[in-house]
C-alpha positions as CSV (number, residue, x, y, z in Angstrom):
1,X,69.0,63.7,100.0
2,X,72.5,62.4,100.0
3,X,73.1,58.8,101.0
4,X,75.1,58.8,104.2
5,X,74.5,62.5,104.9
6,X,72.1,64.8,106.5
7,X,70.6,67.5,104.5
8,X,69.6,70.9,105.9
9,X,67.6,73.6,104.4
10,X,68.3,77.3,105.0
11,X,66.9,78.6,108.3
12,X,64.6,80.7,106.1
13,X,63.1,77.5,104.7
14,X,63.0,75.5,108.1
15,X,62.3,77.9,110.8
16,X,62.0,75.0,113.5
17,X,65.6,74.0,112.9
18,X,68.0,74.9,115.6
19,X,70.4,77.9,115.2
20,X,72.9,77.0,112.5
21,X,75.9,77.2,114.6
22,X,74.8,74.8,117.1
23,X,73.3,72.4,114.5
24,X,76.5,72.0,112.5
25,X,79.0,72.3,115.3
26,X,77.2,69.3,117.1
27,X,77.6,67.3,113.9
28,X,81.3,68.0,113.1
29,X,83.3,65.2,114.8
30,X,87.0,65.7,114.1
31,X,89.1,62.6,114.8
32,X,92.3,64.3,113.7
33,X,93.0,67.8,112.0
34,X,95.0,65.9,109.3
35,X,93.1,64.8,106.2
36,X,92.9,64.7,102.4
37,X,89.9,65.9,100.4
38,X,88.8,66.5,96.8
39,X,86.0,68.9,96.2
40,X,84.3,70.6,93.2
41,X,83.1,74.2,93.5
42,X,80.9,75.6,90.6
43,X,80.4,79.5,90.5
44,X,77.5,80.9,88.3
45,X,77.5,84.7,88.2
46,X,74.3,86.5,88.5
47,X,73.1,88.9,86.0
48,X,70.9,91.8,86.9
49,X,67.4,91.1,86.0
50,X,67.0,94.1,83.6
51,X,70.5,93.6,81.9
52,X,71.4,91.2,79.3
53,X,74.9,89.7,80.0
54,X,77.1,86.8,79.4
55,X,77.5,84.7,82.6
56,X,80.6,82.6,82.5
57,X,80.3,79.4,84.9
58,X,83.6,78.6,86.6
59,X,84.1,74.9,87.7
60,X,87.0,74.1,90.0
61,X,88.1,70.6,91.1
62,X,90.8,70.9,93.9
63,X,92.6,68.2,96.0
64,X,93.8,69.5,99.4
65,X,96.0,68.0,102.0
66,X,95.7,69.4,105.5
67,X,98.3,68.5,108.1
68,X,97.8,69.6,111.7
69,X,95.1,72.0,110.7
70,X,97.1,73.8,108.1
71,X,96.9,73.6,104.4
72,X,100.0,71.7,103.3
73,X,99.1,71.2,99.6
74,X,96.5,72.1,97.0
75,X,96.2,71.1,93.4
76,X,93.8,71.8,90.6
77,X,92.9,68.2,89.5
78,X,91.9,69.4,86.0
79,X,95.0,71.4,85.2
80,X,97.7,69.8,87.4
81,X,98.6,73.4,88.6
82,X,98.7,74.5,92.3
83,X,95.2,75.2,93.5
84,X,94.5,78.9,94.0
85,X,92.3,80.1,97.0
86,X,92.0,76.4,98.2
87,X,89.4,75.9,101.0
88,X,89.8,73.6,104.1
89,X,87.0,72.3,106.3
90,X,87.3,75.3,108.5
91,X,86.9,77.6,105.4
92,X,83.7,75.5,104.4
93,X,82.0,75.9,107.8
94,X,82.8,79.6,107.9
95,X,81.3,80.1,104.4
96,X,78.1,78.2,105.4
97,X,77.9,80.2,108.7
98,X,78.3,83.6,107.0
99,X,75.7,82.6,104.3
100,X,73.1,81.3,106.8
101,X,73.5,84.4,108.8
102,X,72.7,86.6,105.8
103,X,69.9,84.3,104.6
104,X,71.9,83.3,101.6
105,X,72.2,79.6,102.3
106,X,69.9,77.4,100.1
107,X,70.8,73.9,101.4
108,X,73.7,72.0,103.0
109,X,74.3,68.3,103.4
110,X,76.5,66.9,106.2
111,X,78.3,63.5,106.6
112,X,76.5,61.5,109.0
113,X,79.6,60.0,110.4
114,X,82.1,62.8,110.8
115,X,79.8,65.9,110.1
116,X,81.9,67.6,107.4
117,X,79.9,69.3,104.7
118,X,79.4,66.9,101.7
119,X,77.4,69.7,99.6
120,X,76.2,73.3,99.9
121,X,74.6,75.8,97.8
122,X,74.9,79.6,98.5
123,X,72.8,82.3,96.7
124,X,75.2,85.2,97.0
125,X,74.4,88.6,95.5
126,X,77.0,88.3,92.8
127,X,76.8,84.5,92.1
128,X,75.4,81.1,92.9
129,X,78.0,78.7,94.5
130,X,77.4,75.1,94.6
131,X,80.1,73.0,96.6
132,X,80.3,69.3,96.9
133,X,82.9,66.8,98.3
134,X,84.1,64.3,95.9
135,X,86.5,62.4,98.2
136,X,87.3,62.7,101.8
137,X,89.9,60.6,103.8
138,X,91.1,61.2,107.4
139,X,93.9,58.7,107.2
140,X,95.5,58.9,103.7
141,X,98.2,61.2,105.0
142,X,100.9,58.9,106.1
143,X,102.4,58.3,102.6
144,X,102.5,62.2,102.2
145,X,104.2,62.5,105.6
146,X,106.8,59.9,104.6
147,X,107.4,61.8,101.4
148,X,107.8,65.0,103.3
149,X,110.1,63.4,105.7
150,X,112.3,62.1,102.9
151,X,112.5,65.5,101.5
152,X,113.3,67.0,104.9
153,X,116.1,64.4,105.6
154,X,117.7,65.1,102.2
155,X,117.7,68.8,102.8
156,X,119.2,68.3,106.3
157,X,122.0,66.0,104.9
158,X,122.9,68.5,102.1
159,X,122.7,71.8,104.4
160,X,123.5,70.5,107.9
161,X,125.7,73.2,109.6
162,X,128.9,71.9,111.1
163,X,127.9,73.8,114.4
164,X,124.6,75.1,115.1
165,X,122.3,76.2,118.0
166,X,118.5,75.9,118.4
167,X,115.7,76.3,120.9
168,X,113.9,73.1,122.0
169,X,110.6,72.6,123.9
170,X,108.5,69.5,124.7
171,X,105.4,68.7,126.3
172,X,103.3,65.5,127.0
173,X,100.1,64.9,128.9
174,X,101.5,62.7,131.8
175,X,105.0,64.3,131.9
176,X,106.5,66.5,134.4
177,X,107.0,70.1,133.4
178,X,110.1,70.5,131.3
179,X,112.0,73.8,130.7
180,X,112.6,75.2,127.2
181,X,116.3,74.8,126.4
182,X,119.0,76.1,124.1
183,X,121.1,73.4,122.7
184,X,124.4,73.9,121.0
185,X,125.9,71.3,118.7
186,X,129.4,70.8,117.0
187,X,129.6,67.9,114.7
188,X,127.5,65.1,116.4
189,X,128.2,66.3,119.9
190,X,126.2,68.4,122.3
191,X,128.6,71.0,123.6
192,X,126.1,73.2,125.6
193,X,122.6,73.1,126.9
194,X,120.9,75.8,129.0
195,X,117.5,76.9,129.8
196,X,116.1,79.6,127.5
197,X,115.8,82.3,130.3
198,X,118.9,80.9,132.2
199,X,116.8,79.5,135.0
200,X,118.7,77.3,137.3
201,X,116.6,74.2,137.1
202,X,117.5,70.6,136.4
203,X,117.3,69.7,132.6
204,X,116.2,66.0,132.1
205,X,118.5,63.8,129.9
206,X,115.7,63.3,127.4
207,X,116.0,67.1,126.6
208,X,119.6,66.5,125.3
209,X,118.9,65.9,121.7
210,X,120.4,66.9,118.3
211,X,118.4,67.4,115.1
212,X,119.6,64.0,113.9
213,X,117.9,62.6,117.0
214,X,114.7,64.3,116.4
215,X,114.5,63.3,112.8
216,X,115.0,59.7,113.7
217,X,112.2,60.1,116.3
218,X,109.8,61.6,113.7
219,X,110.5,58.7,111.3
220,X,109.8,56.1,114.0
221,X,106.5,57.8,114.7
222,X,105.3,58.2,111.2
223,X,105.9,54.5,110.5
224,X,103.9,53.5,113.7
225,X,100.4,52.7,112.9
226,X,99.4,53.1,116.5
227,X,99.7,56.8,116.5
228,X,98.3,59.9,114.6
229,X,101.2,62.3,114.0
230,X,101.5,65.8,112.6
231,X,104.9,67.1,111.6
232,X,106.3,70.3,109.9
233,X,109.7,70.8,108.6
234,X,111.9,73.6,107.8
235,X,112.1,74.5,104.2
236,X,115.9,75.3,104.1
237,X,117.6,73.1,106.6
238,X,114.9,70.2,106.7
239,X,114.8,70.0,110.5
240,X,111.4,69.4,112.2
241,X,109.9,72.6,113.6
242,X,106.7,71.2,115.2
243,X,105.8,67.6,115.9
244,X,102.7,66.1,117.7
245,X,101.7,62.6,118.2
246,X,98.6,60.9,119.7
247,X,97.5,57.3,120.0
248,X,95.2,56.2,117.2
249,X,92.9,54.4,119.5
250,X,90.6,56.9,121.0
251,X,90.1,54.7,124.2
252,X,93.7,55.4,125.2
253,X,93.6,58.3,127.5
254,X,97.2,59.3,127.5
255,X,100.1,59.1,125.2
256,X,100.0,62.6,123.6
257,X,103.4,64.1,122.8
258,X,104.7,67.1,121.1
259,X,108.0,69.1,120.6
260,X,108.9,72.3,118.9
261,X,112.3,73.4,117.4
262,X,112.7,77.2,116.7
263,X,115.5,79.7,115.9
264,X,118.0,77.2,114.5
265,X,121.1,79.2,113.6
266,X,124.5,78.0,112.2
267,X,127.2,79.4,114.3
268,X,129.3,80.2,111.1
269,X,126.7,81.3,108.6
270,X,127.5,81.6,104.9
271,X,131.4,81.0,105.5
272,X,132.4,81.3,101.8
273,X,130.5,84.5,101.4
274,X,131.9,85.9,104.6
275,X,135.5,85.2,103.5
276,X,135.0,86.7,100.1
277,X,133.4,89.9,101.6
278,X,136.4,90.1,104.2
279,X,138.9,90.0,101.3
280,X,137.2,92.4,99.2
281,X,136.2,95.1,101.7
282,X,139.8,96.4,102.5
283,X,140.5,96.6,98.7
284,X,138.0,99.3,98.2
285,X,139.0,102.8,99.3
286,X,137.5,105.2,96.7
287,X,135.2,108.0,98.0
288,X,134.5,109.8,94.8
289,X,133.0,107.6,92.0
290,X,130.0,107.0,89.6
291,X,128.2,103.7,90.1
292,X,126.0,102.2,87.6
293,X,123.9,99.2,88.6
294,X,120.5,97.4,88.1
295,X,118.3,96.0,90.9
296,X,116.3,93.0,90.0
297,X,113.4,91.4,91.8
298,X,110.1,89.6,91.1
299,X,108.0,92.7,90.7
300,X,110.6,95.1,89.1
301,X,112.9,94.8,86.3
302,X,114.4,98.4,86.3
303,X,116.4,100.3,84.1
304,X,120.0,101.1,85.3
305,X,120.4,103.4,88.2
306,X,123.5,105.8,88.1
307,X,124.6,107.2,91.4
308,X,127.3,109.9,91.8
309,X,129.2,109.7,95.1
310,X,131.4,112.7,96.2
311,X,133.5,112.2,99.4
312,X,131.5,109.3,100.4
313,X,128.0,111.1,100.1
314,X,125.4,110.6,97.3
315,X,125.6,113.7,95.1
316,X,123.0,112.7,92.3
317,X,120.9,109.8,91.3
318,X,119.8,109.2,87.8
319,X,117.3,106.4,87.2
320,X,113.6,105.4,87.6
321,X,113.5,105.4,91.5
322,X,116.0,107.1,93.8
323,X,114.7,104.9,96.7
324,X,117.1,102.2,95.6
325,X,120.1,104.6,95.6
326,X,123.1,102.6,96.8
327,X,126.8,103.2,97.5
328,X,129.5,100.5,97.7
329,X,129.6,100.7,101.4
330,X,125.8,100.3,101.4
331,X,126.2,97.1,99.2
332,X,128.9,95.8,101.7
333,X,126.5,96.4,104.6
334,X,123.6,94.7,102.8
335,X,125.6,91.5,102.2
336,X,127.0,91.6,105.8
337,X,123.4,91.9,107.3
338,X,122.3,89.0,105.1
339,X,125.0,86.8,106.5
340,X,124.3,87.9,110.1
341,X,120.7,87.1,109.8
342,X,121.5,83.8,108.1
343,X,119.2,84.4,105.3
344,X,118.0,81.3,103.3
345,X,119.7,82.3,100.0
346,X,122.8,84.4,99.5
347,X,125.5,84.8,96.9
348,X,127.9,87.4,96.1
349,X,130.8,88.3,93.6
350,X,133.5,90.9,93.9
351,X,135.8,92.8,91.6
352,X,139.3,91.1,92.1
353,X,141.0,94.5,91.7
354,X,138.9,97.3,93.4
355,X,136.8,95.0,95.7
356,X,133.4,96.5,94.9
357,X,130.5,94.0,94.6
358,X,129.8,93.0,90.9
359,X,126.6,91.1,91.8
360,X,124.8,89.7,94.7
361,X,121.4,88.0,95.5
362,X,119.6,87.9,98.7
363,X,116.5,85.7,99.7
364,X,115.3,86.2,103.1
365,X,113.2,83.1,103.3
366,X,112.4,80.3,101.0
367,X,108.9,80.3,102.6
368,X,108.1,83.8,101.6
369,X,107.2,84.3,97.9
370,X,108.7,87.1,95.8
371,X,110.9,89.0,98.4
372,X,114.2,88.0,97.0
373,X,116.1,90.5,94.9
374,X,119.4,90.8,93.1
375,X,121.8,93.8,92.4
376,X,124.0,93.8,89.4
377,X,126.8,96.4,89.1
378,X,127.3,97.4,85.5
379,X,130.2,99.8,86.1
380,X,132.1,101.8,88.6
381,X,134.1,104.7,87.4
382,X,136.5,106.5,90.1
383,X,136.8,110.3,90.1
384,X,134.2,113.2,89.6
385,X,131.4,112.7,87.2
386,X,130.7,114.9,84.1
387,X,128.6,118.0,85.1
388,X,124.8,117.3,84.9
389,X,123.1,118.5,81.6
390,X,119.6,119.8,80.7
391,X,117.2,117.0,79.5
392,X,113.7,117.9,80.7
393,X,111.2,119.8,82.7
394,X,111.5,118.2,86.0
395,X,113.8,116.3,88.2
396,X,114.2,114.5,91.5
397,X,116.2,115.9,94.5
398,X,119.3,113.9,93.6
399,X,119.8,115.8,90.3
400,X,120.5,119.1,91.9
401,X,123.7,121.0,92.0
402,X,124.0,122.1,95.7
403,X,125.7,125.1,97.2
404,X,126.2,126.5,100.6
405,X,123.9,125.1,103.5
406,X,121.5,123.2,101.2
407,X,122.1,119.5,101.4
408,X,120.8,116.3,100.0
409,X,119.3,114.5,102.8
410,X,118.2,110.8,103.1
411,X,115.0,110.2,105.1
412,X,112.4,107.3,105.3
413,X,114.8,104.6,104.1
414,X,116.7,105.9,101.0
415,X,114.1,108.7,100.2
416,X,116.3,111.6,99.0
417,X,115.2,115.3,99.5
418,X,116.8,118.7,99.5
419,X,116.9,121.0,102.4
420,X,118.9,122.4,105.4
421,X,118.6,121.0,108.8
422,X,121.2,123.0,110.7
423,X,121.6,126.6,111.4
424,X,119.1,129.6,111.7
425,X,116.6,130.7,109.3
426,X,117.8,133.4,106.8
427,X,115.1,136.0,105.7
428,X,117.4,137.9,103.7
429,X,118.5,136.1,100.4
430,X,121.7,134.2,101.0
431,X,122.8,133.8,97.4
432,X,125.3,131.1,98.3
433,X,122.9,128.5,99.7
434,X,120.7,126.9,96.9
435,X,119.8,123.8,95.0
436,X,120.1,124.4,91.1
437,X,118.5,122.6,88.2
438,X,118.8,123.0,84.5
439,X,115.6,122.5,82.5
440,X,114.7,122.4,78.7
441,X,111.5,124.2,77.5
442,X,110.5,123.1,74.0
443,X,107.3,125.1,73.8
444,X,107.4,128.8,74.8
445,X,104.8,130.1,77.1
446,X,103.7,130.5,80.7
447,X,104.7,127.8,83.1
448,X,103.8,126.9,86.7
449,X,106.1,125.0,89.0
450,X,104.7,121.9,90.7
451,X,106.7,120.0,93.4
452,X,106.5,117.5,96.1
453,X,107.3,119.4,99.2
454,X,107.0,119.3,103.1
455,X,106.7,122.3,105.3
456,X,106.5,120.9,108.9
457,X,105.8,124.0,110.8
458,X,105.4,127.8,111.1
459,X,109.1,128.5,110.8
460,X,109.9,125.7,108.5
461,X,107.7,126.1,105.5
462,X,109.2,128.5,102.7
463,X,111.9,128.7,100.1
464,X,113.0,131.4,97.7
465,X,112.5,130.0,94.3
466,X,113.9,131.5,91.2
467,X,113.4,130.7,87.5
468,X,116.3,132.5,85.6
469,X,116.4,135.9,87.3
470,X,112.8,135.9,88.4
471,X,112.7,135.5,92.2
472,X,110.0,135.2,94.7
473,X,109.1,133.7,98.2
474,X,107.2,130.5,98.2
475,X,105.3,129.6,101.4
476,X,104.6,125.9,101.4
477,X,101.5,124.1,102.6
478,X,102.1,123.0,106.2
479,X,102.2,119.3,106.4
480,X,104.1,116.5,108.4
481,X,104.3,114.5,105.2
482,X,105.2,115.2,101.6
483,X,102.4,116.8,99.5
484,X,102.0,118.0,96.0
485,X,102.0,121.8,95.7
486,X,102.2,124.6,93.2
487,X,104.5,127.5,93.8
488,X,102.4,130.7,94.7
489,X,103.0,134.2,95.9
490,X,100.6,136.7,97.7
491,X,98.8,137.3,94.3
492,X,98.1,133.5,93.8
493,X,99.7,131.0,91.5
494,X,103.2,132.0,90.3
495,X,103.7,131.9,86.6
496,X,107.0,132.1,84.8
497,X,107.3,133.2,81.1
498,X,109.7,131.0,79.3
499,X,111.2,130.9,75.8
500,X,112.2,127.7,74.2
501,X,115.7,126.5,75.3
502,X,117.5,126.0,78.5
503,X,116.5,127.7,81.9
504,X,118.0,127.6,85.4
505,X,115.7,126.8,88.4
506,X,117.0,127.5,92.0
507,X,115.5,126.9,95.4
508,X,117.3,129.1,97.9
509,X,117.3,128.4,101.7
510,X,114.9,130.6,103.8
511,X,113.8,128.3,106.5
512,X,115.5,125.2,107.9
513,X,113.3,122.0,107.8
514,X,111.6,123.0,104.5
515,X,112.1,120.1,102.2
516,X,111.5,119.4,98.4
517,X,111.6,116.0,96.8
518,X,111.1,116.8,93.1
519,X,109.6,119.4,91.0
520,X,108.1,119.7,87.4
521,X,107.5,122.9,85.2
522,X,104.1,122.5,83.7
523,X,102.8,124.8,80.9
524,X,99.7,126.9,81.9
525,X,97.2,128.4,79.7
526,X,99.0,128.9,76.6
527,X,98.1,125.5,75.1
528,X,94.8,124.9,73.4
529,X,93.2,121.6,74.4
530,X,93.5,119.1,71.7
531,X,90.6,116.9,70.9
532,X,90.9,113.5,69.2
533,X,89.2,112.9,65.9
534,X,86.7,110.2,66.2
535,X,87.1,106.9,64.4
536,X,84.0,105.4,62.9
537,X,84.3,102.1,64.9
538,X,84.6,101.1,68.5
539,X,88.5,101.2,68.4
540,X,91.3,103.6,67.7
541,X,94.8,103.5,67.3
542,X,97.0,106.2,68.9
543,X,98.3,107.1,65.3
544,X,94.7,107.2,64.0
545,X,93.5,110.6,65.5
546,X,94.2,110.3,69.1
547,X,95.2,113.7,70.8
548,X,97.9,114.4,73.5
549,X,97.4,117.1,76.1
550,X,99.7,118.6,78.8
551,X,102.9,116.6,79.0
552,X,101.6,113.8,76.9
553,X,103.1,113.2,73.5
554,X,102.7,110.7,70.5
555,X,105.9,108.7,71.0
556,X,107.2,105.7,69.0
557,X,107.8,102.8,71.4
558,X,109.2,99.5,70.3
559,X,107.4,98.3,67.1
560,X,104.3,100.6,67.5
561,X,103.9,103.3,64.9
562,X,102.8,105.7,67.6
563,X,101.8,105.4,71.4
564,X,100.2,107.9,73.7
565,X,102.7,108.4,76.5
566,X,104.6,110.7,79.0
567,X,108.3,111.5,78.2
568,X,110.8,109.6,80.4
569,X,111.9,112.7,82.1
570,X,108.5,113.4,83.6
571,X,107.9,112.0,87.1
572,X,105.1,109.8,88.1
573,X,102.1,111.6,89.6
574,X,99.8,109.8,92.2
575,X,97.3,112.6,92.6
576,X,95.0,113.1,89.5
577,X,96.0,116.0,87.4
578,X,93.4,116.6,84.6
579,X,95.7,118.7,82.4
580,X,98.0,115.7,81.4
581,X,96.2,113.0,79.3
582,X,95.9,111.2,76.0
583,X,92.4,111.3,74.4
584,X,90.8,108.6,72.1
585,X,87.4,109.0,70.3
586,X,85.3,106.1,69.1
587,X,81.7,105.6,67.7
588,X,79.1,103.4,69.1
589,X,76.2,102.3,66.8
590,X,73.6,101.3,69.2
591,X,73.1,101.6,73.0
592,X,74.6,98.8,75.0
593,X,76.9,97.8,78.0
594,X,80.6,98.3,77.3
595,X,83.8,97.5,78.9
596,X,87.2,99.1,77.9
597,X,90.2,97.2,76.6
598,X,93.6,98.7,75.5
599,X,97.0,97.7,74.1
600,X,99.4,98.8,76.8
601,X,103.0,98.4,77.8
602,X,103.6,97.8,81.5
603,X,107.3,97.4,81.9
604,X,107.6,97.1,85.7
605,X,105.8,98.0,89.0
606,X,106.5,101.8,88.5
607,X,105.4,101.9,85.0
608,X,102.0,100.1,85.0
609,X,99.1,102.4,85.7
610,X,97.1,105.5,84.8
611,X,93.7,106.9,85.5
612,X,91.0,106.2,83.0
613,X,87.8,108.2,82.1
614,X,85.0,107.5,79.8
615,X,83.2,110.7,78.6
616,X,82.2,112.6,81.8
617,X,82.5,109.5,84.2
618,X,84.6,109.5,87.3
619,X,88.3,108.6,86.5
620,X,89.3,105.3,88.0
621,X,92.9,104.1,88.5
622,X,93.8,101.2,86.2
623,X,96.7,98.9,87.3
624,X,98.1,96.8,84.5
625,X,99.8,93.4,85.0
626,X,103.6,93.8,84.3
627,X,104.7,92.3,80.9
628,X,107.7,92.8,78.9
629,X,105.8,93.8,75.7
630,X,102.5,95.5,74.5
631,X,99.5,93.3,75.5
632,X,95.8,94.0,75.2
633,X,94.2,94.2,78.7
634,X,90.5,94.7,79.9
635,X,89.7,97.3,82.5
636,X,88.6,95.4,85.6
637,X,85.7,97.7,86.3
638,X,82.0,97.4,86.0
639,X,80.7,97.8,82.5
640,X,79.1,101.2,81.6
641,X,76.0,101.8,79.4
642,X,76.7,104.0,76.3
643,X,74.2,105.5,74.0
644,X,74.8,105.4,70.1
645,X,77.1,108.2,69.1
646,X,80.8,109.4,69.8
647,X,82.5,108.7,73.1
648,X,85.8,109.9,74.5
649,X,88.2,107.9,76.4
650,X,91.0,109.7,78.2
651,X,94.1,108.2,79.9
652,X,95.4,110.5,82.5
653,X,99.1,110.6,83.6
654,X,99.9,108.5,86.7
655,X,103.0,106.3,85.6
656,X,105.2,105.9,82.5
657,X,102.7,103.5,80.6
658,X,102.3,103.7,76.9
659,X,98.9,103.1,75.1
660,X,98.9,102.0,71.6
661,X,95.2,101.3,71.0
662,X,91.8,101.7,72.9
663,X,88.6,99.9,72.2
664,X,85.0,99.5,73.7
665,X,83.8,96.0,73.8
666,X,80.0,95.3,74.0
667,X,78.9,92.8,76.6
668,X,75.6,91.8,75.0
669,X,73.2,92.6,72.2
């Protein structure tokens, strides 16, 4: 039994004990919800009784600072890095409560004075967890608060707007009710104050404050040992957002006080950027141009996107993802919107001659991780672009040559599709209204046409589709969302016999409201299934006998002699298609549990996944962490038991993710 603590067994071991929630809630005395603590958490994975496995014990030592009930800081004591998944007292009790209710609590020791958990052990199905508190201090936060105040004051001095407006509310136990107010400040002077809802009631003089006044009030309170204080500051400007104070002496009944500051806005946000935007915008008068740019953010590092604009309308998009299709006016609008919203981070540069943006960066909030992004313009060429050429078997809507009533439409926030929205349906072929694509076939044979389409109703669900001069009506599956579909006629799947070379694909208008997002010609039936030659070991290089099927090819990527991959012109497919895969074959010498690892290249968030299948098992999606070069990753899925002999590993197409090597790793012998 711990000294200075109370030790309780699980209700399963001590049936006479009161219910766990009442038992511990009565012990937990919280003099303040601001504290520091250091705890050690040991996790021992549980191995199945009939399976040999290696259990890796994880030990974490974390120091937390909790202010006003919220986690303010967490540090891994052993590494000095930020603590991941740090737990507070509230989390400890919740974990104990859940385990007790499921009969998974072995023991729990509570502090006799304050009632917080000093240790507990959980017998969970997947692991045994032992938690113990190494240090706990209710009052060791004043120095932390002073440090945070100094940082906030420095931020306010650096970023203080010349003129600003904010909402202010206050409350105290023995005070009269005060209204919430909006205060406008220019320089050091309050130039206007009004109630938030315009209610005509007196505003007390103590409500007439500036941010400088509130910072001074917070500093006095933190340095006053007779009070317990909790304060939070804005990350960008440094002003206090919430503050509460109460007497340190629990015998003092009154003296509680709190205030809140919200929606602080400068009256002239980002003046330098606004001036540069106002100067650049009138200079840009081009309506037909080709824009090449790159969008950069935390999760994506995309290849350049090329947008052709004709008479102010996007004509075509060439790049990894047409969702990010921009025009120069849209770039201007994005910068202006960021200014109007007074984002936390903003920079922009413009071409001195034409006025178009050359680069801009937007960070909506410093307190939200990884939502910031930048756009870098690589080139802008005025005038019509060169005609589109033939490069592959499939394209997105933005790559079409359009004629007549067929249009490139933007829906769902920059999603580009083809269709007609105005006018009547035409059940006699109109040879002037179509979307045309040019494709290149390398291997002659029969091809089917797959596409992402939407047919929203009985009279809005068909096109004429033509490959070369082979024309047929295609009735789409009815759906209010885009779905994958294969071109069909009354006799079933529509197949087109194609020779090697260039071919024309056209979608003619038949019913308005029928939409197509992209398409792909897929070889059907003429190709034999290629099987991998099995290696004599647990691993195999792509160049060492792996086999490509469907659209897969053995392609040289970076310094790898060969990788199993999809050509760049083949779109991502987020529904499993078992015809497009790369196959590896390895040999197991004895029955065992195995996991799968592979050398893969995951360049960005749209090129980092595929479906994986071992033998006849169910394919699973494997999302790969993004990295700029080939790395060896392990499939985060349960181990599979494999008998001695040959085993086949298939990587089905989902995204453009090259695989250079695959290997089975035994878990135990």
